C-alpha positions, 0 to 999 in steps of 0.5 A, spaced: 215 377 559 222 380 558 222 385 552 228 385 548 231 385 541 232 378 537 239 380 537 239 381 545 235 374 546 240 370 542 246 373 546 242 371 552 240 364 550 247 363 547 250 365 554 246 360 558 247 354 553 255 356 554 254 356 561 251 349 561 244 352 564 238 347 565 235 346 558 228 347 562 230 354 564 233 356 557 226 354 555 223 358 560 227 364 558 226 363 550 218 363 552 218 369 556 223 373 551 220 377 546 221 383 541 216 388 542 212 389 535 209 396 537 215 399 538 223 400 536 227 393 537 229 394 545 237 393 543 240 397 548 235 396 554 230 391 556 223 391 559 221 386 565 213 385 566 212 381 572 207 376 573 202 376 579 202 370 584 196 367 586 196 371 593 198 377 590 192 377 585 187 376 591 190 382 594 189 386 588 195 385 583 193 385 576 197 381 571 195 380 564 198 377 559 199 369 558 199 365 564 205 361 564 204 353 566 210 354 571 206 359 575 202 356 581 195 354 580 190 360 583 187 357 589 179 356 589 175 361 592 170 356 594 162 357 595 160 363 600 155 362 605 148 366 604 150 370 611 157 372 608 154 374 601 149 378 605 155 381 609 159 383 602 152 386 599 151 390 605 158 393 606 160 400 603 167 400 601 167 407 602 165 407 609 171 406 613 168 407 620 168 400 621 175 399 619 177 404 623 173 401 629 176 394 628 183 397 628 182 401 634 179 396 638 172 399 639 
């Protein structure tokens, strides 16, 4: 999402059209531009909210908001075998000793 006042949005879209930008790109811009409804109009600045890519989501990025149709599809995780599920269930996320042993090679 790109939060800006309606006036700023109109200026940006008019500028893109005057430059001959691809109509699909202009449509994307019109889709993500939004005047905030819970604060003053952003007429002298913008806020840019970045979406997480599927790989970033797997690494823990938390996006939120709409899922735009042009973003890559999230990869399917697939089925986990019983041994993997048991290992996950027994792992203590606060026990760093196994991670430290793996990093040190011991």
